[in-house]
N, C-alpha and C positions, 0 to 999 in steps of 0.2 A: 520269124519274130514270135509268132503264136507258139511254136515248139518251145523256145526259150522260156516263155512265161509259164508254160505248163510243167517243165521241169523245175522251175523255181518254186512254183506252188506245191510241187509234190515233195520238195526237199526241205521247205520252211518247216513244217511240223516235226519232221525227223530230226533236224538241227536243234529245235527248241527241246524236244524230249531228251536229247543227248546232253544238252547244256543243264537241264533240270536235274538229270541223273548224276552229272559231275558235281553240281553244288550240293546234292543231297550226301554224296560221298565225303566230300570235303567237310561238311558240317559234322558228320558222324565221326569222322577220324579225329577232328579237333576235341571232340568230347572224350575220347579214349586216351588220348596222348598223355598230357602233362597233368598230374593231380593237382588241385588247387592247394595253395599254400595257405594255411590258416594264420591269422595274425597272433603276435605274441600275446600271452596273457600274463598279467602281473599279480603276485600274491601279496608282496610287501613292498612298500615304497619308503623311500628315505628322502628328507628334505635336506638340500645342499646347504652347508653352513660355510661361513667365511674361510677361505684357505682350501677348501676341498678340490680335488682333482677327480677325473673319471678314474685314473689309475688308483688313486689313494682310496676311493669308495670301493672299487672292485676288490682291492686287497683287503680292505676292512671286512668285507662280506664274504671274503673267500671265493670270489667268482673269476673264473677265466675270462680273458679279454674278449674271446669270442662269444661266450654266454652273455657277458655284460652288453656288448654291442647288439646282440640278437634281441634281447629284451628291452632295449632302450634304442629302436632302430633310427629315429630320427633325431637323435641327440648330437649336438655340436659340442664337443669336449672343450673347444676353445672359447666358448660362450656361456660357461656356467654362471648361474647367478644364485644368490642366497634365496632360499626358500623354493628353488626348482625341485619338482619331484622326480626321483631316479627309481626306476624299478631295480630292486635288489634280490628278489625272489620271484621267480616266474619260469614260464616255459616259452621257448622260441617256436 
């Protein structure tokens, strides 16, 4: 019994050191991995008018659907309302 306790007491610090090294390694690798994506920035906004659609606004301002969606990331095109601000010039 004493021999078992002696081995356990010797291995415990070693296991803790290995666990700390693994955690540090994981933290460092997560910093290096994927670059943070910056939020879109908007230069000019347009106020929605009666009858406007996302497609119509993007066409009027010569925007691709991809760019329009990226500068208006949380927009629900099925729920546009008069006076709602849409970004029409910006960067994703």
